[in-house]
PDBQT receptor file of N, H, CA, C and O in Angstrom, charges set to zero:
ATOM      1  N   MET A   1       0.849  -1.173   0.000  1.00  0.00    +0.000 N 
ATOM      2  CA  MET A   1       0.000   0.000   0.000  1.00  0.00    +0.000 C 
ATOM      3  C   MET A   1       0.899   1.242   0.000  1.00  0.00    +0.000 C 
ATOM      4  O   MET A   1       1.834   1.338   0.795  1.00  0.00    +0.000 OA
ATOM      5  N   SER A   2       0.617   2.166  -0.874  1.00  0.00    +0.000 N 
ATOM      6  H   SER A   2      -0.143   2.088  -1.520  1.00  0.00    +0.000 HD
ATOM      7  CA  SER A   2       1.462   3.358  -0.973  1.00  0.00    +0.000 C 
ATOM      8  C   SER A   2       1.027   4.422   0.031  1.00  0.00    +0.000 C 
ATOM      9  O   SER A   2      -0.065   4.364   0.596  1.00  0.00    +0.000 OA
ATOM     10  N   ILE A   3       1.898   5.376   0.230  1.00  0.00    +0.000 N 
ATOM     11  H   ILE A   3       2.785   5.424  -0.230  1.00  0.00    +0.000 HD
ATOM     12  CA  ILE A   3       1.612   6.483   1.152  1.00  0.00    +0.000 C 
ATOM     13  C   ILE A   3       0.404   7.272   0.665  1.00  0.00    +0.000 C 
ATOM     14  O   ILE A   3      -0.437   7.680   1.466  1.00  0.00    +0.000 OA
ATOM     15  N   GLN A   4       0.316   7.488  -0.640  1.00  0.00    +0.000 N 
ATOM     16  H   GLN A   4       0.999   7.156  -1.291  1.00  0.00    +0.000 HD
ATOM     17  CA  GLN A   4      -0.793   8.265  -1.201  1.00  0.00    +0.000 C 
ATOM     18  C   GLN A   4      -2.126   7.561  -0.940  1.00  0.00    +0.000 C 
ATOM     19  O   GLN A   4      -3.106   8.219  -0.590  1.00  0.00    +0.000 OA
ATOM     20  N   THR A   5      -2.177   6.264  -1.101  1.00  0.00    +0.000 N 
ATOM     21  H   THR A   5      -1.381   5.730  -1.386  1.00  0.00    +0.000 HD
ATOM     22  CA  THR A   5      -3.396   5.498  -0.833  1.00  0.00    +0.000 C 
ATOM     23  C   THR A   5      -3.773   5.591   0.641  1.00  0.00    +0.000 C 
ATOM     24  O   THR A   5      -4.948   5.732   0.981  1.00  0.00    +0.000 OA
ATOM     25  N   MET A   6      -2.783   5.511   1.501  1.00  0.00    +0.000 N 
ATOM     26  H   MET A   6      -1.829   5.396   1.225  1.00  0.00    +0.000 HD
ATOM     27  CA  MET A   6      -3.056   5.619   2.934  1.00  0.00    +0.000 C 
ATOM     28  C   MET A   6      -3.550   7.013   3.303  1.00  0.00    +0.000 C 
ATOM     29  O   MET A   6      -4.443   7.149   4.140  1.00  0.00    +0.000 OA
ATOM     30  N   LEU A   7      -2.985   8.042   2.696  1.00  0.00    +0.000 N 
ATOM     31  H   LEU A   7      -2.260   7.932   2.017  1.00  0.00    +0.000 HD
ATOM     32  CA  LEU A   7      -3.431   9.408   2.982  1.00  0.00    +0.000 C 
ATOM     33  C   LEU A   7      -4.860   9.644   2.512  1.00  0.00    +0.000 C 
ATOM     34  O   LEU A   7      -5.625  10.338   3.182  1.00  0.00    +0.000 OA
ATOM     35  N   VAL A   8      -5.224   9.078   1.377  1.00  0.00    +0.000 N 
ATOM     36  H   VAL A   8      -4.602   8.514   0.833  1.00  0.00    +0.000 HD
ATOM     37  CA  VAL A   8      -6.602   9.194   0.891  1.00  0.00    +0.000 C 
ATOM     38  C   VAL A   8      -7.548   8.507   1.869  1.00  0.00    +0.000 C 
ATOM     39  O   VAL A   8      -8.586   9.064   2.225  1.00  0.00    +0.000 OA
ATOM     40  N   SER A   9      -7.196   7.311   2.301  1.00  0.00    +0.000 N 
ATOM     41  H   SER A   9      -6.352   6.859   2.013  1.00  0.00    +0.000 HD
ATOM     42  CA  SER A   9      -8.033   6.583   3.269  1.00  0.00    +0.000 C 
ATOM     43  C   SER A   9      -8.125   7.337   4.590  1.00  0.00    +0.000 C 
ATOM     44  O   SER A   9      -9.194   7.417   5.196  1.00  0.00    +0.000 OA
ATOM     45  N   LEU A  10      -7.007   7.883   5.025  1.00  0.00    +0.000 N 
ATOM     46  H   LEU A  10      -6.140   7.818   4.532  1.00  0.00    +0.000 HD
ATOM     47  CA  LEU A  10      -6.983   8.627   6.277  1.00  0.00    +0.000 C 
ATOM     48  C   LEU A  10      -7.821   9.895   6.191  1.00  0.00    +0.000 C 
ATOM     49  O   LEU A  10      -8.516  10.241   7.147  1.00  0.00    +0.000 OA
ATOM     50  N   SER A  11      -7.766  10.589   5.067  1.00  0.00    +0.000 N 
ATOM     51  H   SER A  11      -7.202  10.309   4.291  1.00  0.00    +0.000 HD
ATOM     52  CA  SER A  11      -8.562  11.812   4.917  1.00  0.00    +0.000 C 
ATOM     53  C   SER A  11     -10.050  11.491   4.855  1.00  0.00    +0.000 C 
ATOM     54  O   SER A  11     -10.863  12.243   5.392  1.00  0.00    +0.000 OA
ATOM     55  N   GLN A  12     -10.421  10.389   4.210  1.00  0.00    +0.000 N 
ATOM     56  H   GLN A  12      -9.761   9.778   3.773  1.00  0.00    +0.000 HD
ATOM     57  CA  GLN A  12     -11.825   9.976   4.186  1.00  0.00    +0.000 C 
ATOM     58  C   GLN A  12     -12.308   9.612   5.588  1.00  0.00    +0.000 C 
ATOM     59  O   GLN A  12     -13.427   9.954   5.971  1.00  0.00    +0.000 OA
ATOM     60  N   ALA A  13     -11.478   8.929   6.340  1.00  0.00    +0.000 N 
ATOM     61  H   ALA A  13     -10.569   8.651   6.029  1.00  0.00    +0.000 HD
ATOM     62  CA  ALA A  13     -11.839   8.573   7.716  1.00  0.00    +0.000 C 
ATOM     63  C   ALA A  13     -11.974   9.822   8.578  1.00  0.00    +0.000 C 
ATOM     64  O   ALA A  13     -12.859   9.896   9.430  1.00  0.00    +0.000 OA
ATOM     65  N   PHE A  14     -11.104  10.797   8.361  1.00  0.00    +0.000 N 
ATOM     66  H   PHE A  14     -10.385  10.737   7.669  1.00  0.00    +0.000 HD
ATOM     67  CA  PHE A  14     -11.173  12.051   9.108  1.00  0.00    +0.000 C 
ATOM     68  C   PHE A  14     -12.478  12.787   8.814  1.00  0.00    +0.000 C 
ATOM     69  O   PHE A  14     -13.123  13.293   9.733  1.00  0.00    +0.000 OA
ATOM     70  N   LEU A  15     -12.872  12.850   7.542  1.00  0.00    +0.000 N 
ATOM     71  H   LEU A  15     -12.348  12.439   6.796  1.00  0.00    +0.000 HD
ATOM     72  CA  LEU A  15     -14.123  13.518   7.175  1.00  0.00    +0.000 C 
ATOM     73  C   LEU A  15     -15.334  12.780   7.737  1.00  0.00    +0.000 C 
ATOM     74  O   LEU A  15     -16.304  13.408   8.161  1.00  0.00    +0.000 OA
ATOM     75  N   THR A  16     -15.279  11.461   7.742  1.00  0.00    +0.000 N 
ATOM     76  H   THR A  16     -14.490  10.951   7.398  1.00  0.00    +0.000 HD
ATOM     77  CA  THR A  16     -16.363  10.677   8.333  1.00  0.00    +0.000 C 
ATOM     78  C   THR A  16     -16.461  10.938   9.832  1.00  0.00    +0.000 C 
ATOM     79  O   THR A  16     -17.560  11.065  10.370  1.00  0.00    +0.000 OA
ATOM     80  N   THR A  17     -15.327  11.018  10.501  1.00  0.00    +0.000 N 
ATOM     81  H   THR A  17     -14.434  10.915  10.064  1.00  0.00    +0.000 HD
ATOM     82  CA  THR A  17     -15.301  11.309  11.933  1.00  0.00    +0.000 C 
ATOM     83  C   THR A  17     -15.873  12.687  12.219  1.00  0.00    +0.000 C 
ATOM     84  O   THR A  17     -16.631  12.856  13.174  1.00  0.00    +0.000 OA
ATOM     85  N   LEU A  18     -15.521  13.668  11.408  1.00  0.00    +0.000 N 
ATOM     86  H   LEU A  18     -14.905  13.530  10.632  1.00  0.00    +0.000 HD
ATOM     87  CA  LEU A  18     -16.075  15.016  11.582  1.00  0.00    +0.000 C 
ATOM     88  C   LEU A  18     -17.584  15.030  11.376  1.00  0.00    +0.000 C 
ATOM     89  O   LEU A  18     -18.305  15.692  12.122  1.00  0.00    +0.000 OA
ATOM     90  N   ALA A  19     -18.066  14.309  10.377  1.00  0.00    +0.000 N 
ATOM     91  H   ALA A  19     -17.480  13.771   9.771  1.00  0.00    +0.000 HD
ATOM     92  CA  ALA A  19     -19.504  14.250  10.124  1.00  0.00    +0.000 C 
ATOM     93  C   ALA A  19     -20.237  13.620  11.306  1.00  0.00    +0.000 C 
ATOM     94  O   ALA A  19     -21.278  14.123  11.729  1.00  0.00    +0.000 OA
ATOM     95  N   ILE A  20     -19.703  12.533  11.836  1.00  0.00    +0.000 N 
ATOM     96  H   ILE A  20     -18.858  12.125  11.493  1.00  0.00    +0.000 HD
ATOM     97  CA  ILE A  20     -20.320  11.884  13.000  1.00  0.00    +0.000 C 
ATOM     98  C   ILE A  20     -20.309  12.825  14.196  1.00  0.00    +0.000 C 
ATOM     99  O   ILE A  20     -21.293  12.905  14.932  1.00  0.00    +0.000 OA
ATOM    100  N   PHE A  21     -19.210  13.533  14.392  1.00  0.00    +0.000 N 
ATOM    101  H   PHE A  21     -18.411  13.468  13.794  1.00  0.00    +0.000 HD
ATOM    102  CA  PHE A  21     -19.099  14.479  15.504  1.00  0.00    +0.000 C 
ATOM    103  C   PHE A  21     -20.176  15.552  15.424  1.00  0.00    +0.000 C 
ATOM    104  O   PHE A  21     -20.863  15.814  16.411  1.00  0.00    +0.000 OA
ATOM    105  N   PHE A  22     -20.330  16.177  14.255  1.00  0.00    +0.000 N 
ATOM    106  H   PHE A  22     -19.772  15.965  13.454  1.00  0.00    +0.000 HD
ATOM    107  CA  PHE A  22     -21.296  17.261  14.136  1.00  0.00    +0.000 C 
ATOM    108  C   PHE A  22     -22.734  16.762  14.217  1.00  0.00    +0.000 C 
ATOM    109  O   PHE A  22     -23.590  17.450  14.772  1.00  0.00    +0.000 OA
ATOM    110  N   LEU A  23     -23.015  15.583  13.676  1.00  0.00    +0.000 N 
ATOM    111  H   LEU A  23     -22.320  15.024  13.225  1.00  0.00    +0.000 HD
ATOM    112  CA  LEU A  23     -24.361  15.025  13.814  1.00  0.00    +0.000 C 
ATOM    113  C   LEU A  23     -24.677  14.706  15.272  1.00  0.00    +0.000 C 
ATOM    114  O   LEU A  23     -25.794  14.937  15.735  1.00  0.00    +0.000 OA
ATOM    115  N   THR A  24     -23.709  14.182  15.982  1.00  0.00    +0.000 N 
ATOM    116  H   THR A  24     -22.801  13.994  15.606  1.00  0.00    +0.000 HD
ATOM    117  CA  THR A  24     -23.888  13.898  17.402  1.00  0.00    +0.000 C 
ATOM    118  C   THR A  24     -24.092  15.180  18.190  1.00  0.00    +0.000 C 
ATOM    119  O   THR A  24     -24.923  15.231  19.097  1.00  0.00    +0.000 OA
ATOM    120  N   LEU A  25     -23.341  16.209  17.849  1.00  0.00    +0.000 N 
ATOM    121  H   LEU A  25     -22.666  16.167  17.112  1.00  0.00    +0.000 HD
ATOM    122  CA  LEU A  25     -23.481  17.499  18.514  1.00  0.00    +0.000 C 
ATOM    123  C   LEU A  25     -24.870  18.079  18.284  1.00  0.00    +0.000 C 
ATOM    124  O   LEU A  25     -25.485  18.603  19.212  1.00  0.00    +0.000 OA
ATOM    125  N   LEU A  26     -25.368  17.991  17.053  1.00  0.00    +0.000 N 
ATOM    126  H   LEU A  26     -24.868  17.566  16.299  1.00  0.00    +0.000 HD
ATOM    127  CA  LEU A  26     -26.700  18.505  16.740  1.00  0.00    +0.000 C 
ATOM    128  C   LEU A  26     -27.794  17.752  17.490  1.00  0.00    +0.000 C 
ATOM    129  O   LEU A  26     -28.833  18.330  17.810  1.00  0.00    +0.000 OA
ATOM    130  N   GLY A  27     -27.573  16.482  17.771  1.00  0.00    +0.000 N 
ATOM    131  H   GLY A  27     -26.729  16.013  17.511  1.00  0.00    +0.000 HD
ATOM    132  CA  GLY A  27     -28.562  15.706  18.505  1.00  0.00    +0.000 C 
ATOM    133  C   GLY A  27     -28.444  15.827  20.011  1.00  0.00    +0.000 C 
ATOM    134  O   GLY A  27     -29.453  15.851  20.716  1.00  0.00    +0.000 OA
ATOM    135  N   SER A  28     -27.224  15.905  20.507  1.00  0.00    +0.000 N 
ATOM    136  H   SER A  28     -26.404  15.886  19.935  1.00  0.00    +0.000 HD
ATOM    137  CA  SER A  28     -27.029  15.879  21.957  1.00  0.00    +0.000 C 
ATOM    138  C   SER A  28     -27.231  17.235  22.622  1.00  0.00    +0.000 C 
ATOM    139  O   SER A  28     -27.666  17.296  23.772  1.00  0.00    +0.000 OA
ATOM    140  N   LEU A  29     -26.930  18.299  21.934  1.00  0.00    +0.000 N 
ATOM    141  H   LEU A  29     -26.577  18.249  20.999  1.00  0.00    +0.000 HD
ATOM    142  CA  LEU A  29     -27.086  19.621  22.533  1.00  0.00    +0.000 C 
ATOM    143  C   LEU A  29     -28.549  19.941  22.856  1.00  0.00    +0.000 C 
ATOM    144  O   LEU A  29     -28.834  20.359  23.978  1.00  0.00    +0.000 OA
ATOM    145  N   PRO A  30     -29.487  19.761  21.920  1.00  0.00    +0.000 N 
ATOM    146  CA  PRO A  30     -30.895  19.993  22.281  1.00  0.00    +0.000 C 
ATOM    147  C   PRO A  30     -31.391  19.044  23.378  1.00  0.00    +0.000 C 
ATOM    148  O   PRO A  30     -32.136  19.456  24.267  1.00  0.00    +0.000 OA
ATOM    149  N   LEU A  31     -30.978  17.782  23.313  1.00  0.00    +0.000 N 
ATOM    150  H   LEU A  31     -30.373  17.447  22.591  1.00  0.00    +0.000 HD
ATOM    151  CA  LEU A  31     -31.387  16.830  24.350  1.00  0.00    +0.000 C 
ATOM    152  C   LEU A  31     -30.845  17.250  25.708  1.00  0.00    +0.000 C 
ATOM    153  O   LEU A  31     -31.554  17.167  26.711  1.00  0.00    +0.000 OA
ATOM    154  N   GLY A  32     -29.606  17.695  25.750  1.00  0.00    +0.000 N 
ATOM    155  H   GLY A  32     -29.030  17.762  24.936  1.00  0.00    +0.000 HD
ATOM    156  CA  GLY A  32     -29.015  18.161  27.002  1.00  0.00    +0.000 C 
ATOM    157  C   GLY A  32     -29.738  19.368  27.568  1.00  0.00    +0.000 C 
ATOM    158  O   GLY A  32     -29.924  19.471  28.780  1.00  0.00    +0.000 OA
ATOM    159  N   LEU A  33     -30.147  20.281  26.700  1.00  0.00    +0.000 N 
ATOM    160  H   LEU A  33     -29.996  20.197  25.715  1.00  0.00    +0.000 HD
ATOM    161  CA  LEU A  33     -30.892  21.453  27.165  1.00  0.00    +0.000 C 
ATOM    162  C   LEU A  33     -32.253  21.061  27.728  1.00  0.00    +0.000 C 
ATOM    163  O   LEU A  33     -32.683  21.597  28.750  1.00  0.00    +0.000 OA
ATOM    164  N   VAL A  34     -32.926  20.133  27.069  1.00  0.00    +0.000 N 
ATOM    165  H   VAL A  34     -32.576  19.697  26.240  1.00  0.00    +0.000 HD
ATOM    166  CA  VAL A  34     -34.224  19.663  27.568  1.00  0.00    +0.000 C 
ATOM    167  C   VAL A  34     -34.058  19.002  28.932  1.00  0.00    +0.000 C 
ATOM    168  O   VAL A  34     -34.843  19.258  29.846  1.00  0.00    +0.000 OA
ATOM    169  N   VAL A  35     -33.046  18.157  29.074  1.00  0.00    +0.000 N 
ATOM    170  H   VAL A  35     -32.408  17.949  28.332  1.00  0.00    +0.000 HD
ATOM    171  CA  VAL A  35     -32.803  17.483  30.356  1.00  0.00    +0.000 C 
ATOM    172  C   VAL A  35     -32.449  18.505  31.429  1.00  0.00    +0.000 C 
ATOM    173  O   VAL A  35     -32.903  18.388  32.567  1.00  0.00    +0.000 OA
ATOM    174  N   TYR A  36     -31.646  19.501  31.082  1.00  0.00    +0.000 N 
ATOM    175  H   TYR A  36     -31.277  19.596  30.158  1.00  0.00    +0.000 HD
ATOM    176  CA  TYR A  36     -31.274  20.535  32.050  1.00  0.00    +0.000 C 
ATOM    177  C   TYR A  36     -32.511  21.277  32.557  1.00  0.00    +0.000 C 
ATOM    178  O   TYR A  36     -32.690  21.437  33.765  1.00  0.00    +0.000 OA
ATOM    179  N   PHE A  37     -33.361  21.726  31.637  1.00  0.00    +0.000 N 
ATOM    180  H   PHE A  37     -33.216  21.596  30.656  1.00  0.00    +0.000 HD
ATOM    181  CA  PHE A  37     -34.537  22.481  32.061  1.00  0.00    +0.000 C 
ATOM    182  C   PHE A  37     -35.541  21.600  32.799  1.00  0.00    +0.000 C 
ATOM    183  O   PHE A  37     -36.242  22.079  33.690  1.00  0.00    +0.000 OA
ATOM    184  N   ALA A  38     -35.619  20.323  32.440  1.00  0.00    +0.000 N 
ATOM    185  H   ALA A  38     -35.050  19.934  31.716  1.00  0.00    +0.000 HD
ATOM    186  CA  ALA A  38     -36.488  19.405  33.182  1.00  0.00    +0.000 C 
ATOM    187  C   ALA A  38     -35.951  19.198  34.590  1.00  0.00    +0.000 C 
ATOM    188  O   ALA A  38     -36.722  19.089  35.544  1.00  0.00    +0.000 OA
ATOM    189  N   ARG A  39     -34.639  19.146  34.719  1.00  0.00    +0.000 N 
ATOM    190  H   ARG A  39     -34.013  19.235  33.945  1.00  0.00    +0.000 HD
ATOM    191  CA  ARG A  39     -34.005  18.964  36.041  1.00  0.00    +0.000 C 
ATOM    192  C   ARG A  39     -34.241  20.164  36.940  1.00  0.00    +0.000 C 
ATOM    193  O   ARG A  39     -34.341  20.017  38.158  1.00  0.00    +0.000 OA
ATOM    194  N   LYS A  40     -34.329  21.351  36.354  1.00  0.00    +0.000 N 
ATOM    195  H   LYS A  40     -34.248  21.471  35.365  1.00  0.00    +0.000 HD
ATOM    196  CA  LYS A  40     -34.540  22.581  37.119  1.00  0.00    +0.000 C 
ATOM    197  C   LYS A  40     -36.019  22.933  37.264  1.00  0.00    +0.000 C 
ATOM    198  O   LYS A  40     -36.355  23.983  37.812  1.00  0.00    +0.000 OA
ATOM    199  N   SER A  41     -36.900  22.067  36.780  1.00  0.00    +0.000 N 
ATOM    200  H   SER A  41     -36.627  21.214  36.335  1.00  0.00    +0.000 HD
ATOM    201  CA  SER A  41     -38.333  22.324  36.805  1.00  0.00    +0.000 C 
ATOM    202  C   SER A  41     -38.871  22.347  38.238  1.00  0.00    +0.000 C 
ATOM    203  O   SER A  41     -38.316  21.717  39.138  1.00  0.00    +0.000 OA
ATOM    204  N   ARG A  42     -39.945  23.074  38.422  1.00  0.00    +0.000 N 
ATOM    205  H   ARG A  42     -40.397  23.586  37.691  1.00  0.00    +0.000 HD
ATOM    206  CA  ARG A  42     -40.622  23.094  39.727  1.00  0.00    +0.000 C 
ATOM    207  C   ARG A  42     -41.556  21.897  39.888  1.00  0.00    +0.000 C 
ATOM    208  O   ARG A  42     -41.990  21.590  40.999  1.00  0.00    +0.000 OA
ATOM    209  N   PHE A  43     -41.863  21.229  38.792  1.00  0.00    +0.000 N 
ATOM    210  H   PHE A  43     -41.511  21.479  37.890  1.00  0.00    +0.000 HD
ATOM    211  CA  PHE A  43     -42.753  20.069  38.794  1.00  0.00    +0.000 C 
ATOM    212  C   PHE A  43     -41.973  18.854  39.303  1.00  0.00    +0.000 C 
ATOM    213  O   PHE A  43     -41.093  18.337  38.615  1.00  0.00    +0.000 OA
ATOM    214  N   SER A  44     -42.303  18.413  40.503  1.00  0.00    +0.000 N 
ATOM    215  H   SER A  44     -43.018  18.833  41.062  1.00  0.00    +0.000 HD
ATOM    216  CA  SER A  44     -41.532  17.379  41.195  1.00  0.00    +0.000 C 
ATOM    217  C   SER A  44     -41.420  16.046  40.434  1.00  0.00    +0.000 C 
ATOM    218  O   SER A  44     -40.322  15.493  40.363  1.00  0.00    +0.000 OA
ATOM    219  N   PRO A  45     -42.508  15.510  39.864  1.00  0.00    +0.000 N 
ATOM    220  CA  PRO A  45     -42.356  14.242  39.132  1.00  0.00    +0.000 C 
ATOM    221  C   PRO A  45     -41.406  14.353  37.932  1.00  0.00    +0.000 C 
ATOM    222  O   PRO A  45     -40.693  13.400  37.615  1.00  0.00    +0.000 OA
ATOM    223  N   LEU A  46     -41.397  15.495  37.278  1.00  0.00    +0.000 N 
ATOM    224  H   LEU A  46     -41.976  16.268  37.535  1.00  0.00    +0.000 HD
ATOM    225  CA  LEU A  46     -40.487  15.698  36.152  1.00  0.00    +0.000 C 
ATOM    226  C   LEU A  46     -39.034  15.723  36.628  1.00  0.00    +0.000 C 
ATOM    227  O   LEU A  46     -38.153  15.162  35.977  1.00  0.00    +0.000 OA
ATOM    228  N   ARG A  47     -38.791  16.372  37.760  1.00  0.00    +0.000 N 
ATOM    229  H   ARG A  47     -39.507  16.828  38.289  1.00  0.00    +0.000 HD
ATOM    230  CA  ARG A  47     -37.438  16.375  38.334  1.00  0.00    +0.000 C 
ATOM    231  C   ARG A  47     -36.999  14.965  38.702  1.00  0.00    +0.000 C 
ATOM    232  O   ARG A  47     -35.855  14.579  38.462  1.00  0.00    +0.000 OA
ATOM    233  N   TRP A  48     -37.914  14.199  39.284  1.00  0.00    +0.000 N 
ATOM    234  H   TRP A  48     -38.844  14.512  39.478  1.00  0.00    +0.000 HD
ATOM    235  CA  TRP A  48     -37.592  12.836  39.685  1.00  0.00    +0.000 C 
ATOM    236  C   TRP A  48     -37.270  11.972  38.464  1.00  0.00    +0.000 C 
ATOM    237  O   TRP A  48     -36.295  11.222  38.480  1.00  0.00    +0.000 OA
ATOM    238  N   LEU A  49     -38.081  12.071  37.410  1.00  0.00    +0.000 N 
ATOM    239  H   LEU A  49     -38.874  12.680  37.398  1.00  0.00    +0.000 HD
ATOM    240  CA  LEU A  49     -37.817  11.313  36.186  1.00  0.00    +0.000 C 
ATOM    241  C   LEU A  49     -36.475  11.700  35.570  1.00  0.00    +0.000 C 
ATOM    242  O   LEU A  49     -35.749  10.855  35.046  1.00  0.00    +0.000 OA
ATOM    243  N   THR A  50     -36.164  12.981  35.644  1.00  0.00    +0.000 N 
ATOM    244  H   THR A  50     -36.754  13.667  36.071  1.00  0.00    +0.000 HD
ATOM    245  CA  THR A  50     -34.884  13.441  35.110  1.00  0.00    +0.000 C 
ATOM    246  C   THR A  50     -33.725  12.875  35.920  1.00  0.00    +0.000 C 
ATOM    247  O   THR A  50     -32.701  12.493  35.353  1.00  0.00    +0.000 OA
ATOM    248  N   LYS A  51     -33.876  12.816  37.244  1.00  0.00    +0.000 N 
ATOM    249  H   LYS A  51     -34.708  13.126  37.705  1.00  0.00    +0.000 HD
ATOM    250  CA  LYS A  51     -32.828  12.227  38.085  1.00  0.00    +0.000 C 
ATOM    251  C   LYS A  51     -32.611  10.757  37.729  1.00  0.00    +0.000 C 
ATOM    252  O   LYS A  51     -31.471  10.297  37.660  1.00  0.00    +0.000 OA
ATOM    253  N   VAL A  52     -33.690  10.025  37.505  1.00  0.00    +0.000 N 
ATOM    254  H   VAL A  52     -34.616  10.399  37.562  1.00  0.00    +0.000 HD
ATOM    255  CA  VAL A  52     -33.588   8.613  37.132  1.00  0.00    +0.000 C 
ATOM    256  C   VAL A  52     -32.901   8.481  35.772  1.00  0.00    +0.000 C 
ATOM    257  O   VAL A  52     -32.021   7.638  35.599  1.00  0.00    +0.000 OA
ATOM    258  N   TYR A  53     -33.299   9.311  34.812  1.00  0.00    +0.000 N 
ATOM    259  H   TYR A  53     -34.014   9.996  34.953  1.00  0.00    +0.000 HD
ATOM    260  CA  TYR A  53     -32.690   9.280  33.477  1.00  0.00    +0.000 C 
ATOM    261  C   TYR A  53     -31.190   9.550  33.555  1.00  0.00    +0.000 C 
ATOM    262  O   TYR A  53     -30.396   8.855  32.921  1.00  0.00    +0.000 OA
ATOM    263  N   ILE A  54     -30.807  10.557  34.329  1.00  0.00    +0.000 N 
ATOM    264  H   ILE A  54     -31.452  11.122  34.844  1.00  0.00    +0.000 HD
ATOM    265  CA  ILE A  54     -29.388  10.906  34.462  1.00  0.00    +0.000 C 
ATOM    266  C   ILE A  54     -28.618   9.769  35.128  1.00  0.00    +0.000 C 
ATOM    267  O   ILE A  54     -27.501   9.455  34.719  1.00  0.00    +0.000 OA
ATOM    268  N   ALA A  55     -29.203   9.154  36.146  1.00  0.00    +0.000 N 
ATOM    269  H   ALA A  55     -30.111   9.410  36.478  1.00  0.00    +0.000 HD
ATOM    270  CA  ALA A  55     -28.532   8.044  36.831  1.00  0.00    +0.000 C 
ATOM    271  C   ALA A  55     -28.319   6.864  35.882  1.00  0.00    +0.000 C 
ATOM    272  O   ALA A  55     -27.267   6.225  35.908  1.00  0.00    +0.000 OA
ATOM    273  N   ILE A  56     -29.307   6.581  35.053  1.00  0.00    +0.000 N 
ATOM    274  H   ILE A  56     -30.162   7.100  35.032  1.00  0.00    +0.000 HD
ATOM    275  CA  ILE A  56     -29.176   5.479  34.091  1.00  0.00    +0.000 C 
ATOM    276  C   ILE A  56     -28.120   5.813  33.044  1.00  0.00    +0.000 C 
ATOM    277  O   ILE A  56     -27.283   4.974  32.710  1.00  0.00    +0.000 OA
ATOM    278  N   MET A  57     -28.160   7.036  32.527  1.00  0.00    +0.000 N 
ATOM    279  H   MET A  57     -28.840   7.717  32.798  1.00  0.00    +0.000 HD
ATOM    280  CA  MET A  57     -27.196   7.431  31.491  1.00  0.00    +0.000 C 
ATOM    281  C   MET A  57     -25.764   7.458  32.025  1.00  0.00    +0.000 C 
ATOM    282  O   MET A  57     -24.826   7.136  31.296  1.00  0.00    +0.000 OA
ATOM    283  N   ARG A  58     -25.592   7.833  33.271  1.00  0.00    +0.000 N 
ATOM    284  H   ARG A  58     -26.354   8.095  33.864  1.00  0.00    +0.000 HD
ATOM    285  CA  ARG A  58     -24.241   7.839  33.852  1.00  0.00    +0.000 C 
ATOM    286  C   ARG A  58     -23.697   6.429  33.998  1.00  0.00    +0.000 C 
ATOM    287  O   ARG A  58     -22.487   6.214  33.937  1.00  0.00    +0.000 OA
ATOM    288  N   GLY A  59     -24.590   5.471  34.190  1.00  0.00    +0.000 N 
ATOM    289  H   GLY A  59     -25.573   5.645  34.239  1.00  0.00    +0.000 HD
ATOM    290  CA  GLY A  59     -24.156   4.094  34.358  1.00  0.00    +0.000 C 
ATOM    291  C   GLY A  59     -24.016   3.326  33.053  1.00  0.00    +0.000 C 
ATOM    292  O   GLY A  59     -23.580   2.174  33.054  1.00  0.00    +0.000 OA
ATOM    293  N   THR A  60     -24.379   3.949  31.946  1.00  0.00    +0.000 N 
ATOM    294  H   THR A  60     -24.733   4.884  31.945  1.00  0.00    +0.000 HD
ATOM    295  CA  THR A  60     -24.312   3.293  30.645  1.00  0.00    +0.000 C 
ATOM    296  C   THR A  60     -23.049   3.725  29.912  1.00  0.00    +0.000 C 
ATOM    297  O   THR A  60     -22.760   4.919  29.840  1.00  0.00    +0.000 OA
ATOM    298  N   PRO A  61     -22.303   2.791  29.375  1.00  0.00    +0.000 N 
ATOM    299  CA  PRO A  61     -21.118   3.193  28.605  1.00  0.00    +0.000 C 
ATOM    300  C   PRO A  61     -21.510   4.055  27.407  1.00  0.00    +0.000 C 
ATOM    301  O   PRO A  61     -22.533   3.813  26.766  1.00  0.00    +0.000 OA
ATOM    302  N   LEU A  62     -20.697   5.050  27.114  1.00  0.00    +0.000 N 
ATOM    303  H   LEU A  62     -19.866   5.246  27.635  1.00  0.00    +0.000 HD
ATOM    304  CA  LEU A  62     -21.001   5.965  26.022  1.00  0.00    +0.000 C 
ATOM    305  C   LEU A  62     -20.982   5.252  24.681  1.00  0.00    +0.000 C 
ATOM    306  O   LEU A  62     -21.853   5.473  23.839  1.00  0.00    +0.000 OA
ATOM    307  N   MET A  63     -20.000   4.407  24.487  1.00  0.00    +0.000 N 
ATOM    308  H   MET A  63     -19.293   4.227  25.170  1.00  0.00    +0.000 HD
ATOM    309  CA  MET A  63     -19.900   3.686  23.220  1.00  0.00    +0.000 C 
ATOM    310  C   MET A  63     -19.983   2.191  23.492  1.00  0.00    +0.000 C 
ATOM    311  O   MET A  63     -19.226   1.644  24.295  1.00  0.00    +0.000 OA
ATOM    312  N   LEU A  64     -20.902   1.554  22.819  1.00  0.00    +0.000 N 
ATOM    313  H   LEU A  64     -21.517   1.997  22.167  1.00  0.00    +0.000 HD
ATOM    314  CA  LEU A  64     -21.060   0.102  23.002  1.00  0.00    +0.000 C 
ATOM    315  C   LEU A  64     -20.363  -0.645  21.896  1.00  0.00    +0.000 C 
ATOM    316  O   LEU A  64     -20.383  -1.876  21.875  1.00  0.00    +0.000 OA
TER     317      LEU A  64
């Protein structure tokens, strides 16, 4: 395998990684804001559900 072939593969992998990063950011930022505001809510059952959700997510590995 030549250096040029490896650089092409590496650049494609880099672009794929960037695309995954930005798609994840677009999905996780709104979800994080919703969870934050639910956690700060005055409605007690919503706060409790948010605490349970956060506890489960903290115990789950980020990447399976």
